[in-house]
C-alpha positions as a Markdown table, in Angstrom:
| # | Residue | x | y | z |
|---|---|---|---|---|
| 1 | Met | -129.8 | 2.6 | -37.1 |
| 2 | Ala | -130.1 | 5.9 | -34.9 |
| 3 | Leu | -130.3 | 3.9 | -31.6 |
| 4 | Arg | -126.7 | 2.3 | -32.5 |
| 5 | Ser | -125.3 | 5.7 | -33.2 |
| 6 | Arg | -126.8 | 7.3 | -29.9 |
| 7 | Ala | -125.3 | 4.1 | -28.0 |
| 8 | His | -121.9 | 4.9 | -29.0 |
| 9 | Gly | -120.0 | 6.1 | -26.0 |
| 10 | Ser | -122.9 | 5.5 | -23.7 |
| 11 | Asn | -123.5 | 2.6 | -21.2 |
| 12 | Val | -125.7 | 1.0 | -23.8 |
| 13 | Asn | -123.8 | -1.6 | -25.8 |
| 14 | Glu | -123.9 | -0.6 | -29.6 |
| 15 | Gln | -124.2 | -4.1 | -30.8 |
| 16 | Thr | -126.8 | -5.4 | -28.3 |
| 17 | Leu | -128.5 | -2.4 | -27.3 |
| 18 | Leu | -128.4 | -3.6 | -23.5 |
| 19 | Ala | -126.9 | -2.0 | -20.6 |
| 20 | Thr | -124.9 | -3.8 | -18.0 |
| 21 | Asp | -126.1 | -1.5 | -15.3 |
| 22 | Tyr | -129.2 | -3.7 | -15.3 |
| 23 | Leu | -127.0 | -6.5 | -13.4 |
| 24 | Asn | -126.8 | -3.9 | -10.3 |
| 25 | His | -130.2 | -5.0 | -9.5 |
| 26 | Phe | -129.0 | -8.4 | -9.0 |
| 27 | Asn | -125.6 | -7.3 | -7.3 |
| 28 | Glu | -127.5 | -5.8 | -4.4 |
| 29 | Val | -129.3 | -8.8 | -3.5 |
| 30 | Val | -126.1 | -10.9 | -3.8 |
| 31 | Met | -124.3 | -8.9 | -1.5 |
| 32 | Leu | -127.1 | -9.1 | 1.0 |
| 33 | Leu | -127.1 | -13.0 | 0.9 |
| 34 | Glu | -123.5 | -13.3 | 1.2 |
| 35 | Met | -123.7 | -11.1 | 4.4 |
| 36 | Leu | -126.5 | -13.0 | 5.9 |
| 37 | Pro | -124.6 | -15.9 | 7.7 |
| 38 | Asp | -122.8 | -13.0 | 9.6 |
| 39 | Met | -125.7 | -10.9 | 9.7 |
| 40 | Pro | -129.1 | -13.0 | 10.0 |
| 41 | Glu | -130.9 | -10.0 | 11.1 |
| 42 | Met | -130.8 | -8.8 | 7.3 |
| 43 | Leu | -133.2 | -11.4 | 6.3 |
| 44 | Glu | -136.1 | -9.1 | 6.2 |
| 45 | Glu | -134.1 | -6.8 | 3.8 |
| 46 | Val | -133.3 | -9.8 | 1.8 |
| 47 | Lys | -136.8 | -11.0 | 1.7 |
| 48 | Ala | -137.9 | -7.3 | 0.5 |
| 49 | Trp | -136.0 | -7.8 | -2.7 |
| 50 | Gln | -138.3 | -8.3 | -5.7 |
| 51 | Pro | -137.6 | -9.0 | -9.4 |
| 52 | Lys | -137.4 | -5.9 | -11.5 |
| 53 | Ser | -138.0 | -5.6 | -15.2 |
| 54 | Tyr | -135.2 | -4.3 | -17.3 |
| 55 | Pro | -137.3 | -1.0 | -18.2 |
| 56 | Asp | -138.5 | -0.7 | -14.6 |
| 57 | His | -134.9 | -0.9 | -13.4 |
| 58 | Phe | -134.0 | 2.0 | -15.7 |
| 59 | Arg | -137.1 | 3.9 | -14.9 |
| 60 | Thr | -135.6 | 4.3 | -11.4 |
| 61 | Ser | -132.0 | 4.4 | -12.1 |
| 62 | Thr | -129.6 | 7.4 | -11.8 |
| 63 | Ile | -127.5 | 6.8 | -14.8 |
| 64 | Ala | -127.4 | 9.3 | -17.6 |
| 65 | Asp | -128.3 | 7.0 | -20.4 |
| 66 | Arg | -131.4 | 5.5 | -18.5 |
| 67 | Glu | -133.9 | 6.8 | -21.2 |
| 68 | Leu | -131.9 | 5.4 | -24.0 |
| 69 | Ala | -131.6 | 2.1 | -22.2 |
| 70 | Ile | -135.4 | 2.0 | -21.9 |
| 71 | Glu | -135.9 | 3.0 | -25.4 |
| 72 | Ala | -133.5 | 0.6 | -27.0 |
| 73 | Tyr | -134.6 | -2.2 | -25.0 |
| 74 | Asp | -137.7 | -2.7 | -27.3 |
| 75 | His | -135.0 | -3.0 | -30.2 |
| 76 | Val | -132.6 | -5.6 | -29.0 |
| 77 | Pro | -131.9 | -8.1 | -31.5 |
| 78 | Arg | -133.7 | -11.4 | -31.1 |
| 79 | Arg | -130.7 | -13.3 | -31.0 |
| 80 | Tyr | -129.7 | -11.2 | -27.9 |
| 81 | Arg | -133.1 | -10.5 | -26.3 |
| 82 | Glu | -134.5 | -14.1 | -26.2 |
| 83 | Pro | -131.1 | -15.5 | -24.3 |
| 84 | Phe | -131.0 | -12.2 | -22.3 |
| 85 | Asp | -134.5 | -12.6 | -21.0 |
| 86 | Thr | -134.2 | -16.4 | -20.5 |
| 87 | Thr | -131.1 | -15.7 | -18.2 |
| 88 | Val | -132.9 | -12.9 | -16.2 |
| 89 | Asp | -135.8 | -15.2 | -15.9 |
| 90 | Gln | -133.6 | -18.0 | -14.4 |
| 91 | Ile | -131.5 | -15.5 | -12.2 |
| 92 | Asn | -135.0 | -14.3 | -10.8 |
| 93 | Arg | -136.2 | -17.6 | -10.0 |
| 94 | Leu | -133.0 | -18.5 | -8.4 |
| 95 | Ile | -132.9 | -15.7 | -6.4 |
| 96 | Val | -136.1 | -16.2 | -4.9 |
| 97 | Thr | -135.6 | -19.9 | -4.4 |
| 98 | Ser | -132.2 | -18.8 | -2.6 |
| 99 | Ile | -134.1 | -16.4 | -0.3 |
| 100 | Gln | -136.4 | -19.3 | 0.7 |
| 101 | Arg | -133.9 | -21.8 | 1.4 |
| 102 | Leu | -131.7 | -19.3 | 3.4 |
| 103 | Glu | -134.7 | -18.2 | 5.3 |
| 104 | Ala | -135.2 | -21.8 | 6.2 |
| 105 | Asp | -131.4 | -22.2 | 7.4 |
| 106 | Val | -131.7 | -18.9 | 9.3 |
| 107 | Gly | -134.8 | -20.6 | 11.1 |
| 108 | Arg | -133.1 | -23.8 | 11.7 |
| 109 | Gly | -130.3 | -21.8 | 13.5 |
| 110 | Glu | -127.5 | -23.6 | 11.7 |
| 111 | Pro | -125.0 | -21.2 | 11.1 |
| 112 | Glu | -122.7 | -23.4 | 9.1 |
| 113 | Leu | -125.5 | -24.6 | 7.0 |
| 114 | Leu | -126.5 | -21.2 | 6.3 |
| 115 | Arg | -122.8 | -20.0 | 5.5 |
| 116 | Ala | -122.5 | -23.1 | 2.9 |
| 117 | Asn | -125.6 | -22.4 | 1.4 |
| 118 | Ala | -125.3 | -18.5 | 0.9 |
| 119 | Lys | -121.9 | -19.1 | -0.4 |
| 120 | Ser | -122.7 | -22.0 | -3.2 |
| 121 | Leu | -126.1 | -20.1 | -3.9 |
| 122 | Ser | -124.4 | -16.7 | -4.4 |
| 123 | Arg | -121.7 | -18.4 | -6.9 |
| 124 | Ile | -124.4 | -19.9 | -8.8 |
| 125 | Ile | -126.4 | -16.6 | -9.1 |
| 126 | Gln | -123.0 | -14.9 | -10.2 |
| 127 | Arg | -122.5 | -17.5 | -12.8 |
| 128 | Leu | -125.8 | -16.6 | -14.4 |
| 129 | Met | -125.1 | -12.9 | -14.1 |
| 130 | Asp | -121.8 | -13.5 | -15.8 |
| 131 | Val | -123.7 | -15.3 | -18.6 |
| 132 | Ala | -126.2 | -12.3 | -18.7 |
| 133 | Gly | -123.2 | -9.9 | -18.8 |
| 134 | Gly | -121.8 | -11.8 | -21.7 |
| 135 | Ile | -125.0 | -11.4 | -23.7 |
| 136 | Ile | -125.0 | -7.8 | -23.0 |
| 137 | His | -121.5 | -7.8 | -24.6 |
| 138 | Gly | -122.6 | -9.8 | -27.7 |
| 139 | Ser | -122.5 | -13.5 | -26.6 |
| 140 | Glu | -125.4 | -15.5 | -27.5 |
| 141 | Lys | -124.4 | -18.2 | -24.9 |
| 142 | Thr | -126.8 | -19.3 | -22.1 |
| 143 | Met | -127.0 | -21.9 | -19.5 |
| 144 | Ala | -129.5 | -24.7 | -19.7 |
| 145 | Gln | -132.0 | -25.0 | -17.0 |
| 146 | Gly | -130.4 | -28.7 | -16.5 |
| 147 | Glu | -126.9 | -27.1 | -15.8 |
| 148 | Ile | -128.4 | -24.8 | -13.2 |
| 149 | Asp | -130.3 | -27.8 | -11.3 |
| 150 | Ala | -127.0 | -29.8 | -11.7 |
| 151 | Met | -125.4 | -26.9 | -9.8 |
| 152 | Leu | -128.3 | -26.9 | -7.2 |
| 153 | Gly | -127.9 | -30.5 | -6.7 |
| 154 | His | -131.5 | -31.2 | -8.0 |
């Protein structure tokens, strides 16, 4: 396939046709969540984060291979695309839930609770990002919603 040959030596994985740069969209908000206990005034910046689709991320990206990443996304093999999209949906939902939970913690004025929740929620998001990264690199493993709920204590 022509896309696979174009992906060779680029930021786009030749096997999956996905690029890890997409995870930077999540890295940014995770970093903000981790900073929130020490800088609760960052809450508005955290709340401004919005989920962004894979193509939308690359439309605003500065990486050299952004056009290839956008084009290749429509050709990602189903065995990678479905678990990737599922994992991204889980990450998006978890980040939105985390922001709501941490906003409530800030409002309660309980810095230790805020710190504990920010730490645990960031770790769970990072685990899901690791799953997404694995898929980008050729793994087909995902996390079941029950596993995520168990980590959240639901």
